[in-house]
C-alpha positions as CSV (number, residue, x, y, z in Angstrom):
1,M,221.9,-64.0,-18.1
2,K,221.5,-60.3,-17.1
3,R,218.1,-60.0,-18.8
4,I,216.9,-63.2,-17.1
5,L,217.8,-61.6,-13.7
6,T,216.1,-58.3,-14.6
7,L,213.0,-60.2,-15.9
8,E,213.4,-58.6,-19.3
9,H,213.8,-61.8,-21.4
10,F,213.5,-65.5,-20.8
11,P,215.4,-67.2,-23.7
12,A,214.1,-70.5,-25.1
13,I,217.4,-71.3,-26.8
14,G,221.1,-71.1,-25.9
15,A,224.2,-70.4,-27.9
16,P,224.5,-71.4,-31.6
17,T,226.9,-74.3,-32.4
18,S,230.0,-73.6,-34.5
19,V,228.5,-75.4,-37.5
20,G,225.1,-75.3,-39.1
21,M,223.6,-72.6,-36.9
22,V,221.9,-75.2,-34.7
23,Y,221.0,-73.7,-31.4
24,L,221.7,-75.3,-28.0
25,G,219.2,-75.3,-25.2
26,P,219.1,-72.4,-22.6
27,F,220.0,-74.5,-19.5
28,F,223.4,-72.9,-19.2
29,Y,222.1,-69.4,-19.0
30,Y,219.5,-70.2,-16.3
31,F,222.0,-72.4,-14.3
32,M,224.7,-69.7,-14.2
33,A,222.6,-66.6,-13.9
34,P,222.5,-66.6,-10.1
35,W,226.3,-66.3,-10.1
36,L,226.0,-63.1,-12.2
37,F,223.6,-61.8,-9.5
38,L,225.9,-62.7,-6.7
39,F,228.8,-60.8,-8.3
40,N,226.6,-57.7,-9.0
41,F,226.5,-58.4,-12.7
42,S,230.2,-58.6,-13.1
43,P,231.2,-61.2,-15.8
44,L,233.5,-62.7,-13.2
45,G,230.4,-64.1,-11.5
46,P,229.7,-67.0,-13.9
47,A,233.5,-67.7,-14.2
48,F,233.6,-68.2,-10.4
49,G,230.5,-70.3,-10.7
50,V,232.1,-72.7,-13.2
51,A,235.2,-72.9,-10.9
52,V,233.1,-73.7,-7.8
53,F,231.0,-76.3,-9.6
54,S,234.1,-77.9,-11.0
55,I,235.6,-78.3,-7.5
56,V,232.4,-79.3,-5.7
57,F,231.2,-81.8,-8.3
58,G,234.7,-83.1,-8.8
59,F,234.9,-83.9,-5.1
60,L,231.4,-85.4,-5.1
61,A,232.5,-87.7,-8.0
62,F,235.5,-88.7,-5.8
63,L,233.1,-89.6,-2.9
64,L,230.9,-91.7,-5.3
65,I,233.9,-93.5,-6.7
66,S,235.1,-94.2,-3.2
67,K,231.8,-95.8,-2.4
68,H,231.4,-97.9,-5.5
69,F,235.1,-98.7,-6.1
70,H,238.2,-98.9,-3.9
71,K,239.2,-95.6,-2.2
72,L,242.6,-95.8,-3.9
73,T,240.8,-95.7,-7.2
74,A,239.0,-92.5,-6.2
75,I,242.3,-91.0,-5.1
76,F,244.0,-91.7,-8.4
77,F,240.9,-90.4,-10.2
78,L,241.0,-87.2,-8.2
79,F,244.8,-86.8,-9.0
80,F,244.2,-87.1,-12.7
81,L,241.3,-84.7,-12.5
82,S,243.0,-82.1,-10.3
83,F,246.1,-81.8,-12.4
84,S,244.6,-82.1,-15.8
85,A,245.6,-79.0,-17.7
86,S,242.6,-79.3,-20.0
87,N,240.1,-79.5,-17.1
88,I,241.9,-76.6,-15.2
89,S,241.6,-74.4,-18.3
90,L,237.9,-75.3,-18.8
91,S,237.1,-74.6,-15.2
92,R,238.4,-71.1,-15.2
93,F,235.9,-69.3,-17.5
94,S,232.2,-69.4,-18.3
95,W,231.3,-71.3,-21.4
96,N,228.6,-74.0,-22.0
97,P,230.9,-76.9,-22.8
98,N,233.0,-76.3,-19.7
99,L,230.4,-78.0,-17.4
100,L,229.9,-81.0,-19.7
101,P,232.5,-83.3,-18.0
102,I,230.5,-82.9,-14.8
103,F,227.1,-83.5,-16.3
104,T,228.3,-86.4,-18.5
105,F,229.7,-88.2,-15.4
106,F,226.4,-87.7,-13.5
107,T,224.3,-88.7,-16.5
108,L,226.1,-92.0,-16.7
109,F,226.1,-92.4,-12.9
110,T,222.3,-91.9,-12.6
111,F,221.8,-94.2,-15.6
112,Y,223.9,-96.8,-13.8
113,Q,221.7,-96.5,-10.7
114,L,218.6,-96.7,-12.9
115,L,219.8,-100.1,-14.1
116,V,221.0,-101.7,-10.9
117,V,218.5,-100.5,-8.2
118,K,216.4,-103.5,-7.3
119,P,212.6,-103.1,-7.9
120,T,211.4,-103.5,-4.3
121,K,208.8,-101.5,-2.4
122,Q,211.5,-100.1,-0.1
123,K,213.5,-98.7,-3.0
124,R,210.6,-97.4,-5.1
125,T,211.6,-93.8,-4.2
126,Q,215.2,-94.4,-5.3
127,V,213.9,-95.9,-8.6
128,V,211.8,-92.8,-9.4
129,F,214.6,-90.4,-8.3
130,Y,217.3,-92.0,-10.4
131,S,215.0,-92.3,-13.4
132,L,214.0,-88.7,-13.3
133,A,217.6,-87.6,-12.5
134,F,219.0,-89.5,-15.5
135,G,216.5,-87.8,-17.9
136,A,217.3,-84.4,-16.4
137,F,221.1,-84.8,-16.5
138,F,220.9,-86.1,-20.1
139,S,218.8,-83.1,-21.1
140,F,221.3,-80.7,-19.4
141,S,224.2,-82.4,-21.1
142,F,222.5,-82.3,-24.4
143,Q,221.8,-78.6,-23.9
144,L,225.4,-77.9,-23.0
145,H,226.7,-79.4,-26.2
146,Y,225.1,-81.6,-28.9
147,L,228.1,-84.0,-28.7
148,A,226.2,-85.4,-25.7
149,V,224.2,-87.4,-28.3
150,L,227.2,-89.7,-28.4
151,L,226.1,-91.0,-24.9
152,L,223.1,-92.7,-26.6
153,P,224.9,-95.8,-28.0
154,T,226.3,-96.6,-24.5
155,C,222.9,-96.1,-22.8
156,L,221.0,-98.1,-25.4
157,L,223.5,-101.0,-25.4
158,F,223.6,-101.3,-21.6
159,F,219.8,-100.9,-21.2
160,I,219.3,-103.8,-23.6
161,Y,222.0,-105.9,-21.9
162,Q,220.6,-105.3,-18.4
163,A,217.0,-106.0,-19.6
164,Y,218.2,-109.3,-21.2
165,R,220.4,-110.3,-18.2
166,T,217.9,-109.6,-15.5
167,K,214.6,-110.3,-17.4
168,L,213.2,-107.3,-15.6
169,Y,211.6,-105.9,-18.8
170,Q,208.6,-104.2,-17.3
171,P,210.4,-102.4,-14.4
172,L,213.2,-101.3,-16.6
173,F,210.9,-99.9,-19.3
174,F,208.9,-98.1,-16.7
175,R,212.2,-96.4,-15.5
176,L,213.0,-95.6,-19.1
177,L,209.6,-94.0,-19.6
178,L,210.1,-91.8,-16.5
179,A,213.6,-90.8,-17.8
180,I,212.2,-89.8,-21.2
181,L,209.4,-87.8,-19.6
182,S,212.0,-86.0,-17.5
183,F,214.2,-85.4,-20.6
184,V,211.3,-83.9,-22.5
185,F,210.2,-81.7,-19.5
186,F,213.7,-80.1,-19.1
187,S,214.0,-79.7,-22.9
188,V,210.6,-78.0,-23.4
189,P,212.1,-74.6,-24.2
190,L,213.9,-76.0,-27.2
191,F,210.7,-77.8,-28.4
192,I,208.7,-74.5,-28.0
193,F,211.3,-72.6,-30.0
194,D,211.2,-75.1,-32.9
195,L,207.4,-75.1,-32.9
196,R,207.3,-71.3,-33.0
197,H,210.0,-71.1,-35.8
198,Q,208.9,-73.7,-38.3
199,F,211.3,-76.3,-36.8
200,L,214.3,-74.1,-37.6
201,N,216.6,-76.0,-35.3
202,L,215.6,-79.5,-36.5
203,N,215.8,-78.5,-40.2
204,N,219.3,-76.9,-39.7
205,L,220.4,-80.1,-37.9
206,L,219.2,-82.3,-40.7
207,K,220.6,-80.0,-43.3
208,M,224.0,-79.9,-41.6
209,F,224.3,-83.7,-41.9
210,S,222.6,-84.1,-45.3
211,E,224.9,-81.5,-47.0
212,G,228.0,-82.8,-45.2
213,S,229.0,-79.7,-43.2
214,A,229.2,-81.9,-40.1
215,G,230.5,-85.0,-41.8
216,S,234.0,-85.6,-42.7
217,T,235.4,-84.8,-46.2
218,N,238.5,-86.8,-45.5
219,G,238.5,-90.6,-45.1
220,Y,237.2,-92.0,-41.8
221,F,240.6,-93.5,-40.9
222,S,242.2,-90.1,-41.3
223,R,239.7,-88.5,-38.9
224,L,240.0,-91.3,-36.4
225,T,243.7,-90.7,-36.4
226,E,243.2,-87.0,-35.7
227,T,240.8,-87.9,-32.9
228,L,243.3,-90.2,-31.2
229,I,246.1,-87.6,-31.5
230,G,243.8,-85.1,-29.9
231,F,242.8,-87.6,-27.2
232,W,246.4,-88.0,-26.0
233,Q,247.1,-84.3,-26.4
234,H,244.2,-83.3,-24.2
235,T,244.4,-86.0,-21.6
236,W,248.1,-86.6,-21.1
237,Q,249.3,-83.4,-22.8
238,I,251.6,-85.5,-25.1
239,N,252.0,-84.9,-28.9
240,L,252.2,-88.3,-30.7
241,N,252.4,-89.0,-34.4
242,S,249.7,-91.2,-36.0
243,F,251.5,-94.5,-35.5
244,F,252.1,-94.0,-31.7
245,A,248.7,-92.4,-31.1
246,I,246.9,-95.4,-32.6
247,G,249.2,-98.0,-31.1
248,L,249.1,-96.6,-27.6
249,F,245.3,-96.3,-27.8
250,I,245.0,-100.0,-28.8
251,V,247.2,-100.9,-25.8
252,L,245.1,-98.7,-23.6
253,I,241.8,-100.4,-24.6
254,V,243.2,-103.9,-24.2
255,V,244.6,-103.1,-20.8
256,L,241.4,-101.4,-19.6
257,F,239.3,-104.2,-20.9
258,R,241.4,-106.9,-19.3
259,F,241.5,-105.2,-15.9
260,G,237.9,-104.1,-16.1
261,Q,236.9,-107.8,-15.9
262,K,238.4,-107.9,-12.5
263,S,236.1,-105.1,-11.4
264,K,232.7,-106.5,-12.6
265,N,231.3,-103.1,-11.9
266,L,228.7,-101.9,-14.4
267,F,229.7,-98.3,-13.9
268,Y,233.2,-99.0,-15.0
269,W,232.0,-100.6,-18.2
270,L,229.6,-97.7,-18.9
271,N,232.5,-95.3,-18.9
272,F,234.7,-97.7,-20.9
273,S,232.0,-98.1,-23.5
274,N,231.4,-94.3,-23.6
275,L,235.1,-93.8,-24.3
276,L,235.0,-96.2,-27.2
277,F,231.8,-94.9,-28.7
278,F,232.9,-91.3,-28.3
279,I,236.2,-91.9,-30.2
280,L,234.4,-93.8,-33.0
281,G,231.5,-91.3,-33.2
282,F,233.5,-88.1,-33.0
283,S,235.7,-89.4,-35.8
284,L,232.7,-89.2,-38.1
285,L,232.6,-85.4,-37.7
286,Q,234.7,-82.8,-39.4
287,S,235.8,-80.2,-36.8
288,G,238.8,-79.2,-34.9
289,R,240.1,-81.6,-32.2
290,F,240.0,-79.0,-29.4
291,A,240.0,-79.7,-25.7
292,H,236.3,-78.8,-25.2
293,Y,235.2,-81.5,-27.7
294,Y,236.6,-84.2,-25.4
295,T,234.6,-83.2,-22.4
296,L,232.4,-86.3,-22.6
297,I,235.2,-88.6,-21.6
298,Y,237.5,-86.8,-19.2
299,Y,235.8,-88.0,-16.0
300,G,235.1,-91.5,-17.3
301,F,238.6,-92.0,-18.7
302,F,240.2,-90.9,-15.4
303,L,238.0,-93.3,-13.5
304,N,239.0,-96.2,-15.7
305,L,242.6,-95.3,-15.5
306,G,242.4,-94.7,-11.8
307,F,241.0,-98.3,-11.3
308,F,243.8,-99.8,-13.4
309,F,246.5,-97.9,-11.5
310,S,244.9,-98.8,-8.2
311,Y,244.7,-102.5,-9.0
312,R,248.3,-102.6,-10.3
313,Y,249.6,-100.6,-7.3
314,Q,248.1,-103.1,-4.8
315,S,248.9,-106.3,-6.7
316,C,252.4,-105.8,-8.0
317,R,255.5,-105.0,-6.0
318,I,257.4,-103.2,-8.7
319,C,254.3,-101.3,-9.6
320,K,254.6,-99.4,-6.3
321,I,257.5,-97.7,-8.1
322,I,256.1,-97.6,-11.7
323,V,252.7,-96.1,-10.8
324,P,254.1,-93.1,-8.8
325,G,256.6,-92.6,-11.7
326,L,253.8,-92.5,-14.2
327,L,251.8,-90.1,-12.0
328,L,254.9,-87.8,-11.8
329,I,255.2,-87.9,-15.6
330,Y,251.6,-87.0,-15.9
331,F,251.9,-84.1,-13.5
332,V,255.0,-82.7,-15.3
333,L,253.5,-83.0,-18.8
334,N,250.4,-81.1,-17.6
335,L,252.4,-78.6,-15.6
336,N,253.9,-77.2,-18.8
337,N,250.4,-76.4,-19.9
338,F,249.1,-74.7,-16.7
339,K,248.2,-71.5,-18.5
340,V,246.7,-70.1,-15.3
341,I,250.3,-69.9,-13.8
342,F,252.4,-69.0,-16.8
343,T,250.1,-66.7,-18.8
344,K,249.7,-63.0,-18.0
345,G,246.1,-61.9,-17.7
346,G,244.6,-59.6,-20.4
347,H,242.4,-57.4,-18.1
348,Q,239.6,-57.6,-20.6
349,I,236.9,-56.5,-18.2
350,N,238.8,-53.3,-17.2
351,H,239.4,-52.6,-20.9
352,A,235.7,-53.0,-21.8
353,Q,234.6,-50.9,-18.8
354,K,236.9,-48.0,-19.8
355,I,235.7,-47.9,-23.4
356,S,232.1,-48.2,-22.3
357,R,232.4,-45.4,-19.8
358,L,233.9,-43.2,-22.5
359,I,231.1,-43.9,-24.9
360,S,228.5,-43.6,-22.2
361,S,229.7,-40.1,-21.3
362,Q,229.6,-39.0,-24.9
363,V,226.0,-40.1,-25.7
364,S,224.0,-36.9,-26.1
365,Q,221.2,-38.1,-28.3
366,T,219.3,-41.4,-28.4
367,P,218.8,-43.8,-30.0
368,Y,222.4,-44.4,-30.9
369,Q,224.3,-47.2,-32.6
370,L,227.6,-49.0,-31.9
371,A,229.8,-50.8,-34.5
372,S,233.3,-52.1,-34.7
373,I,235.9,-52.3,-37.5
374,P,236.7,-54.9,-38.6
375,V,233.3,-56.5,-38.3
376,T,235.0,-59.8,-37.1
377,H,235.9,-58.0,-33.8
378,T,232.9,-58.4,-31.5
379,N,231.6,-55.3,-29.6
380,E,229.3,-57.3,-27.4
381,Q,231.4,-56.7,-24.3
382,Y,231.0,-52.9,-24.7
383,R,227.3,-53.3,-25.3
384,Y,226.9,-55.3,-22.1
385,F,228.5,-52.6,-19.9
386,L,226.7,-49.8,-21.8
387,E,223.4,-51.6,-21.0
388,L,224.5,-51.8,-17.3
389,F,225.3,-48.0,-17.4
390,G,221.8,-47.3,-18.7
391,K,223.0,-46.3,-22.2
392,K,221.9,-49.3,-24.2
393,P,222.6,-48.9,-28.0
394,L,220.3,-50.2,-30.7
395,E,220.6,-53.8,-31.7
396,Q,223.2,-54.6,-34.4
397,N,220.5,-55.3,-37.1
398,S,218.0,-52.7,-35.9
399,Q,215.9,-51.0,-38.6
400,E,215.5,-47.9,-36.4
401,K,217.4,-44.8,-37.4
402,A,220.2,-43.8,-35.0
403,K,221.0,-40.2,-34.2
404,Q,224.5,-40.9,-33.2
405,L,227.0,-43.6,-34.2
406,F,230.1,-44.7,-32.3
407,I,232.7,-46.9,-34.1
408,I,235.4,-48.8,-32.3
409,C,238.4,-49.3,-34.5
410,F,240.8,-52.1,-33.9
411,Q,243.0,-51.3,-36.9
412,Q,245.6,-48.6,-37.6
413,K,243.4,-47.1,-40.3
414,C,239.6,-47.4,-40.5
415,D,237.4,-46.0,-43.3
416,V,234.6,-45.2,-40.9
417,L,232.6,-43.2,-43.5
418,N,232.5,-46.0,-46.2
419,D,232.6,-49.3,-44.3
420,P,229.9,-51.5,-45.8
421,Q,228.6,-53.2,-42.6
422,W,225.0,-52.6,-41.8
423,P,225.1,-50.2,-38.8
424,I,227.5,-47.9,-40.6
425,A,226.1,-48.1,-44.1
426,V,222.6,-47.1,-43.0
427,F,223.8,-44.1,-41.0
428,E,223.2,-41.5,-43.7
429,S,225.1,-38.2,-44.3
430,K,227.6,-39.0,-41.6
431,K,230.6,-37.0,-40.4
432,V,233.2,-37.6,-37.7
433,V,233.0,-35.1,-34.9
434,K,235.5,-36.6,-32.5
435,I,238.1,-39.3,-32.1
436,W,239.6,-40.8,-28.9
437,K,242.5,-43.1,-28.6
438,L,242.4,-45.4,-25.6
439,E,243.7,-48.9,-24.8
440,N,245.4,-49.1,-28.3
441,I,242.1,-48.6,-30.1
442,K,240.3,-45.6,-31.6
443,V,236.7,-44.6,-30.8
444,Y,234.9,-42.5,-33.4
445,K,231.8,-40.4,-32.8
446,L,229.7,-39.7,-35.8
447,I,226.6,-37.6,-36.3
448,H,224.4,-36.7,-39.3
449,Q,225.4,-33.7,-41.3
450,Q,222.8,-31.1,-41.4
451,K,221.4,-30.5,-44.9
452,L,221.6,-27.0,-46.3
């Protein structure tokens, strides 16, 4: 983000995924870079950006639900969203999956509008807008996390259904064509990257599935069970065993299906379908069942649940007691996981700045290199501030010979002269000239020994 703002580098790819070294698109970097500028290059900037977007777009979703459903549905939706421990956590720091709940919701909403706007001359502008917006939001969602591909089954199913029901084949296919063109346009950086690198991304993606690194090594039912346990854990913050997780989900689907028929709202069914396809599709993959993997369904699930609670609250006398009781239980269960309230901060920015200022003040010769022991501990936070201070070190895998080497040790004892990692191993005839202890870590300064 910093190099985008200083016009040094315009990336065509984003972060790599956790499996298969498949790169995401760069949308997140460009979208959040202005917040880094607003906060004078402090890492807090993008974190505030994510928080602001989560609040603003969450309220916008509330307004849209108020318009297309009953206002009470929107109020219940906003309650679930506002007190969701998972969503609160995801809205507090800058990471590409954290915006996916927002973009998934608006992907489905613009798709819904694409399907239902009537093909009249007066609404031609709306047709074009929602078609292009759907393609853009789908591209952005896809670039935030490749799990967004699980939106496809829902979109294909309802596109075919709507085309068959309305017989508006030509208008709908024209809208689909506009959406595809919009998707391609906003995904161009990824396509350019693949063309320039012998289709590296596509080949790694195919390899990932063909060799089974993304597929499950356990039985499908076992992974489905894990997915459902994770679903209840991250939405209602309850830990259920396999039997109750499956049973309760079956009850949920039956209830949402039954009461969804009273809505007859296509957007409700889009979110219902997305919930089902996500659970079934995600269960095909082998990975942890972490909160950020469920970002495709948070908004939609809360909408469906909000509609059910709204309907029962208005149509059943005893439900006027039961519904508030369930909302209170939901609040209490999530309250126990409000890490923002009960967890002390780590002051990571202050720590990184202190270490970086120390190293910056000791750089007397350039180019110089920076390494950390063990290698599993990242030193990117120090590199970032050193670059801001005008003392940028060599890249980790640089072939250029460094004149000085600084090693950040996170262990009690570090063999800084014989560690095999690349930046240390290629620094020849080295000797330690100084050691500092700061913030519970050690910083070593090494130079080349002069040959006799």
